C-alpha positions as CSV (number, residue, x, y, z in Angstrom):
1,X,18.5,-7.5,-18.2
2,X,17.2,-8.5,-14.8
3,X,13.7,-10.1,-15.3
4,X,12.5,-9.1,-11.8
5,X,11.7,-5.7,-10.3
6,X,10.7,-4.5,-6.9
7,X,10.6,-1.4,-4.7
8,X,7.9,0.5,-6.7
9,X,4.8,-0.2,-8.7
10,X,5.5,-2.9,-11.3
11,X,3.6,-3.2,-14.6
12,X,3.6,-5.2,-17.8
13,X,5.7,-8.3,-18.0
14,X,7.1,-7.6,-14.5
15,X,3.6,-7.7,-12.9
16,X,2.6,-11.0,-11.3
17,X,-0.4,-12.4,-13.0
18,X,-3.7,-11.5,-11.2
19,X,-6.0,-11.6,-14.1
20,X,-9.2,-12.5,-12.1
21,X,-8.6,-9.7,-9.7
22,X,-8.0,-7.2,-12.5
23,X,-11.2,-8.2,-14.2
24,X,-13.2,-7.9,-10.9
25,X,-11.8,-4.4,-10.2
26,X,-12.5,-3.2,-13.7
27,X,-16.0,-4.6,-13.7
28,X,-16.8,-2.9,-10.4
29,X,-15.4,0.6,-11.2
30,X,-17.0,0.7,-14.7
31,X,-20.3,0.1,-13.0
32,X,-19.6,3.0,-10.6
33,X,-19.1,0.7,-7.5
34,X,-16.7,2.0,-4.9
35,X,-14.1,-0.5,-3.7
36,X,-12.3,-1.1,-0.4
37,X,-9.2,-3.2,-1.2
38,X,-7.4,-4.8,1.8
39,X,-4.4,-6.9,2.3
40,X,-1.2,-6.9,4.3
41,X,1.7,-4.9,3.0
42,X,3.8,-6.3,0.1
43,X,0.9,-8.2,-1.5
44,X,1.0,-5.9,-4.6
45,X,-2.1,-3.9,-4.0
46,X,-0.8,-0.7,-5.6
47,X,0.6,-2.6,-8.6
48,X,-2.7,-4.4,-9.0
49,X,-4.8,-1.2,-9.0
50,X,-2.3,0.4,-11.4
51,X,-2.6,-2.5,-13.8
52,X,-6.4,-2.5,-13.6
53,X,-6.6,1.2,-14.3
54,X,-4.2,1.0,-17.2
55,X,-6.2,-1.9,-18.7
56,X,-9.5,0.0,-18.1
57,X,-8.2,3.1,-19.9
58,X,-10.3,5.3,-17.6
59,X,-9.1,8.6,-16.3
60,X,-7.8,8.3,-12.8
61,X,-5.3,9.5,-10.2
62,X,-3.9,8.3,-6.9
63,X,-3.5,10.0,-3.5
64,X,-1.0,8.3,-1.2
65,X,-2.4,9.2,2.2
66,X,0.9,8.3,4.0
67,X,2.5,11.3,2.3
68,X,-0.2,13.8,3.3
69,X,0.6,16.0,6.2
70,X,-2.7,17.8,6.9
71,X,-5.9,18.9,5.3
72,X,-4.3,21.8,3.4
73,X,-1.7,19.4,2.1
74,X,-4.4,17.1,0.9
75,X,-6.1,20.0,-0.9
76,X,-2.9,20.8,-2.7
77,X,-2.5,17.3,-3.9
78,X,-6.1,16.9,-4.7
79,X,-6.5,20.0,-6.9
80,X,-3.2,19.4,-8.7
81,X,-4.2,15.9,-9.6
82,X,-7.8,16.9,-10.5
83,X,-6.6,19.6,-12.9
84,X,-4.4,17.0,-14.6
85,X,-7.6,15.3,-15.7
86,X,-8.7,18.2,-17.9
87,X,-7.3,19.9,-21.0
88,X,-4.8,22.6,-20.3
89,X,-6.9,25.4,-21.6
90,X,-9.8,24.5,-19.2
91,X,-7.7,25.0,-16.0
92,X,-8.5,28.7,-15.7
93,X,-12.2,27.9,-15.9
94,X,-12.0,25.5,-13.0
95,X,-9.8,27.6,-10.8
96,X,-11.9,30.7,-10.9
97,X,-14.8,28.8,-9.2
98,X,-12.7,28.0,-6.2
99,X,-13.6,30.2,-3.2
100,X,-10.0,30.2,-2.0
101,X,-7.6,30.9,-4.8
102,X,-4.3,28.8,-4.9
103,X,-0.9,29.9,-6.0
104,X,-0.3,28.2,-9.3
105,X,3.0,27.5,-11.1
106,X,3.1,25.9,-14.6
107,X,6.1,24.5,-16.3
108,X,5.9,25.7,-19.9
109,X,7.7,22.7,-21.4
110,X,5.8,20.0,-19.7
111,X,2.6,21.8,-18.7
112,X,3.1,20.3,-15.2
113,X,1.0,22.1,-12.6
114,X,2.1,23.0,-9.1
115,X,-0.7,24.0,-6.7
116,X,-0.2,25.6,-3.3
117,X,-2.9,26.9,-0.9
118,X,-2.3,29.0,2.1
119,X,-4.9,29.8,4.7
120,X,-4.5,32.0,7.8
121,X,-4.9,29.3,10.4
122,X,-4.0,31.7,13.2
123,X,-6.9,34.1,12.4
124,X,-10.4,33.5,13.7
125,X,-11.6,32.4,10.3
126,X,-8.7,29.9,9.8
127,X,-10.6,26.7,10.5
128,X,-13.5,28.0,8.4
129,X,-11.1,28.7,5.5
130,X,-9.7,25.2,5.7
131,X,-13.1,23.7,5.7
132,X,-14.1,25.7,2.6
133,X,-10.8,24.9,0.9
134,X,-11.2,21.2,1.5
135,X,-14.8,21.1,0.4
136,X,-14.0,22.9,-2.9
137,X,-11.0,20.6,-3.5
138,X,-12.9,17.4,-2.9
139,X,-15.7,18.6,-5.2
140,X,-13.4,19.5,-8.1
141,X,-13.0,16.0,-9.7
142,X,-16.7,15.6,-9.8
143,X,-17.1,18.9,-11.5
144,X,-14.4,18.2,-14.1
145,X,-15.8,14.6,-14.7
146,X,-19.3,16.0,-15.3
147,X,-18.1,18.6,-17.7
148,X,-16.0,16.1,-19.6
149,X,-18.9,13.6,-19.6
150,X,-16.4,10.9,-18.6
151,X,-16.2,8.8,-15.5
152,X,-13.2,9.3,-13.2
153,X,-11.6,7.0,-10.6
154,X,-9.7,8.2,-7.5
155,X,-7.5,5.8,-5.6
156,X,-6.6,6.4,-2.0
157,X,-3.5,4.4,-1.0
158,X,-3.1,3.5,2.7
159,X,-6.5,5.1,3.5
160,X,-6.3,4.3,7.2
161,X,-3.9,7.3,7.4
162,X,-7.0,9.5,7.2
163,X,-7.3,9.3,11.0
164,X,-3.8,10.6,11.5
165,X,-4.4,13.6,9.2
166,X,-7.6,14.8,10.9
167,X,-10.2,13.4,13.3
168,X,-13.0,15.0,11.3
169,X,-11.8,14.2,7.8
170,X,-13.8,11.0,7.4
171,X,-17.1,12.9,8.0
172,X,-16.1,15.7,5.6
173,X,-15.1,13.3,2.8
174,X,-18.2,11.1,3.2
175,X,-20.4,14.1,3.2
176,X,-19.1,15.1,-0.2
177,X,-18.4,11.8,-1.8
178,X,-21.9,10.3,-1.3
179,X,-23.4,12.8,-3.8
180,X,-20.9,12.1,-6.6
181,X,-22.2,10.4,-9.7
182,X,-19.2,10.7,-12.0
183,X,-16.4,9.7,-9.6
184,X,-15.7,6.2,-8.4
185,X,-13.5,5.7,-5.3
186,X,-11.0,2.9,-4.5
187,X,-9.8,2.8,-0.9
188,X,-6.7,0.7,-0.4
189,X,-5.4,-0.2,3.0
190,X,-2.8,-2.5,4.6
191,X,-3.9,-2.2,8.3
192,X,-6.9,-4.5,8.0
193,X,-8.3,-4.0,11.5
194,X,-8.3,-0.2,11.0
195,X,-9.8,-0.4,7.5
196,X,-12.5,-2.7,8.8
197,X,-13.2,-0.3,11.6
198,X,-13.6,2.6,9.1
199,X,-15.8,0.8,6.7
200,X,-17.7,-1.8,8.8
201,X,-18.5,0.0,12.0
202,X,-22.0,1.4,11.9
203,X,-20.9,4.4,13.9
204,X,-18.4,5.6,11.3
205,X,-19.2,7.9,8.3
206,X,-17.8,5.4,5.7
207,X,-19.9,2.5,6.9
208,X,-20.7,0.3,3.9
209,X,-19.5,2.9,1.5
210,X,-17.9,0.4,-0.9
211,X,-17.6,-3.2,-1.8
212,X,-14.9,-5.0,0.2
213,X,-12.2,-7.0,-1.7
214,X,-9.6,-8.9,0.3
215,X,-6.4,-9.6,-1.7
216,X,-5.1,-13.0,-1.0
217,X,-1.9,-14.7,-1.8
218,X,-1.3,-15.7,-5.5
219,X,-1.9,-19.4,-5.8
220,X,1.4,-21.2,-5.7
221,X,1.1,-22.9,-9.1
222,X,0.5,-19.5,-10.8
223,X,3.3,-17.8,-8.9
224,X,5.7,-20.7,-9.6
225,X,4.8,-20.5,-13.3
226,X,5.5,-16.7,-13.2
227,X,8.9,-17.1,-11.6
228,X,10.0,-19.9,-13.9
229,X,8.9,-17.9,-17.0
230,X,10.7,-14.8,-15.9
231,X,13.9,-16.7,-15.4
232,X,13.3,-18.5,-18.7
233,X,13.2,-15.2,-20.5
234,X,16.9,-15.0,-19.8
235,X,17.5,-18.7,-20.6
236,X,17.8,-19.7,-16.9
237,X,16.2,-22.8,-15.5
238,X,14.7,-22.0,-12.1
239,X,12.5,-25.1,-11.7
240,X,14.8,-26.6,-9.0
241,X,14.5,-23.6,-6.7
242,X,11.1,-22.1,-7.2
243,X,9.4,-23.9,-4.4
244,X,12.1,-22.9,-1.9
245,X,11.9,-19.3,-3.1
246,X,8.2,-19.1,-2.4
247,X,8.5,-20.9,0.9
248,X,11.0,-18.3,2.1
249,X,9.0,-15.3,0.9
250,X,5.7,-16.8,1.9
251,X,4.4,-16.1,-1.5
252,X,4.5,-12.3,-1.1
253,X,5.1,-10.6,-4.5
254,X,7.4,-7.8,-3.2
255,X,9.8,-10.1,-1.4
256,X,9.6,-12.8,-4.1
257,X,10.7,-10.2,-6.7
258,X,13.4,-8.9,-4.4
259,X,14.8,-12.4,-3.8
260,X,14.6,-13.4,-7.5
261,X,16.2,-10.1,-8.5
262,X,19.2,-10.9,-6.3
263,X,19.4,-14.6,-7.4
264,X,19.6,-13.4,-11.0
265,X,22.5,-11.1,-10.2
266,X,24.4,-14.0,-8.5
267,X,23.5,-16.6,-11.1
268,X,26.5,-18.0,-13.0
269,X,24.9,-21.2,-14.4
270,X,21.9,-21.8,-16.6
271,X,20.4,-24.2,-14.1
272,X,19.9,-22.9,-10.6
273,X,20.3,-25.0,-7.4
274,X,18.9,-24.3,-3.9
275,X,22.3,-23.1,-2.6
276,X,22.0,-19.8,-4.5
277,X,19.0,-18.8,-2.3
278,X,21.1,-18.7,0.8
279,X,23.7,-16.6,-1.0
280,X,21.1,-14.2,-2.2
281,X,19.5,-13.9,1.3
282,X,22.9,-13.2,2.8
283,X,23.6,-10.6,0.3
284,X,20.3,-8.8,0.9
285,X,20.6,-8.9,4.7
286,X,24.2,-7.5,4.4
287,X,23.1,-4.7,2.0
288,X,20.3,-3.7,4.4
289,X,22.2,-4.1,7.7
290,X,21.9,-0.4,8.6
291,X,18.1,-0.4,8.0
292,X,17.5,-3.6,9.9
293,X,19.8,-2.4,12.8
294,X,17.8,0.8,13.0
295,X,14.5,-1.1,13.1
296,X,15.8,-3.3,15.9
297,X,17.0,-0.3,17.8
298,X,13.6,1.3,17.8
299,X,12.0,-1.6,19.7
300,X,11.5,-1.9,23.4
301,X,13.0,-4.8,25.3
302,X,9.7,-6.6,25.5
303,X,9.1,-6.1,21.8
304,X,12.5,-7.6,21.1
305,X,11.7,-10.6,23.2
306,X,8.4,-11.2,21.4
307,X,10.1,-10.9,17.9
308,X,13.0,-13.1,18.9
309,X,10.5,-15.8,20.0
310,X,8.5,-15.6,16.8
311,X,11.7,-15.5,14.7
312,X,12.8,-18.7,16.5
313,X,9.6,-20.5,15.6
314,X,7.6,-20.0,18.8
315,X,4.3,-18.8,17.4
316,X,2.1,-18.6,20.5
317,X,3.4,-15.4,22.3
318,X,0.6,-15.5,25.0
319,X,1.3,-19.1,26.1
320,X,2.8,-19.7,29.5
321,X,5.7,-21.6,27.9
322,X,6.5,-18.5,25.7
323,X,6.2,-16.2,28.7
324,X,8.6,-18.3,30.7
325,X,11.1,-19.0,27.9
326,X,11.5,-15.3,26.9
327,X,11.1,-13.8,30.4
328,X,8.1,-11.6,29.7
329,X,6.1,-10.1,32.5
330,X,2.7,-11.6,31.6
331,X,0.5,-13.0,28.8
332,X,-1.4,-9.7,28.6
333,X,1.9,-7.8,28.2
334,X,2.9,-10.0,25.4
335,X,-0.5,-9.8,23.8
336,X,-0.5,-6.0,23.9
337,X,2.9,-6.0,22.2
338,X,1.7,-8.4,19.5
339,X,-1.3,-6.2,18.8
340,X,0.8,-3.1,18.6
341,X,3.3,-4.8,16.2
342,X,0.5,-6.1,14.0
343,X,-1.0,-2.6,13.8
344,X,2.4,-1.2,12.8
345,X,2.8,-4.0,10.2
346,X,5.9,-5.4,11.8
347,X,4.0,-8.7,12.4
348,X,1.3,-10.2,10.3
349,X,-1.5,-12.6,11.3
350,X,-3.9,-14.1,8.7
351,X,-6.8,-16.3,9.7
352,X,-5.7,-19.8,10.2
353,X,-2.0,-19.0,10.0
354,X,0.7,-18.4,12.6
355,X,1.9,-15.0,13.5
356,X,4.9,-14.1,11.3
357,X,7.5,-11.3,11.0
358,X,6.4,-9.3,8.0
359,X,9.9,-8.9,6.4
360,X,11.5,-12.4,5.9
361,X,14.9,-10.8,5.3
362,X,14.7,-8.9,8.6
363,X,13.8,-12.2,10.3
364,X,17.0,-13.8,8.8
365,X,19.0,-10.8,9.9
366,X,17.8,-11.2,13.5
367,X,18.6,-14.9,13.6
368,X,22.0,-14.4,11.8
369,X,23.1,-11.7,14.3
370,X,22.0,-13.6,17.4
């Protein structure tokens, strides 16, 4: 059995040890403190929150804001998840108090609930209906928690997407959430500049709404120990490759699990040597050739030049040397491209570190194909 997993939320023995962060999150949510959790993508935020909630044994649900289309869609997800907090026989009681009644489907075998709202957005009252619907939906978890006499936690993944969904959604949410006494909110975001703008700009509704926690890299000794132990569970000695693995992945949990997963598949000996890392990287870049090619094709010529330079080890894209070497119009042009690609998550920049390509395997694909 492969001792490494990636691609979705990992838990249990597959979860990379973050015991201090888990304790901190549990302590905060049990005291009713809202949390704003930030880090670049692939740091394991979702898995961390999942593990913390499982350990806390509190009732909770997650809303992935990337998957929400509009305010009505948010209401659908919100009510469905809120109703899952309560006992089945209580559902009718909560539904009858909604001003706009949803279409409900219930699977008899699993008791799974499907909720669907429909408001006449073309009529003169359409926007008013949506506002009422959203208000009722956002209020429902507090009502259920209060009746159950239990605290509830709601996690918003990729919360920066709120500004794509609606320009007024921040104000509407804050206006309701600030009065809740039985619901604690966890806001998770990967676009750090936008999350800071939402929660740290005095002009914005969510200003200082929760305590900020920045998720940092797992310390190398801890991560090394995790990788070695996972391989050891299958009687494989990885002590000779672990440092090179973490150097390639820059210590990011997702990519580390992905690389180690492939190394395990390719392993033929009980003691691993560094050569197997190159084989695993080649295998992954070959498997994802179509994806990487599509990403590359979506870039403008200037974006490609900047990424080529950074992939080649030139980390100062606004310097005159970089501009001349890669034939870019100006430093301001290059700087604008870098800002855009950081906002999109294609590039990452942490304080005190060089700009990097977020996906190390894509970087290798670019170098390999050039």
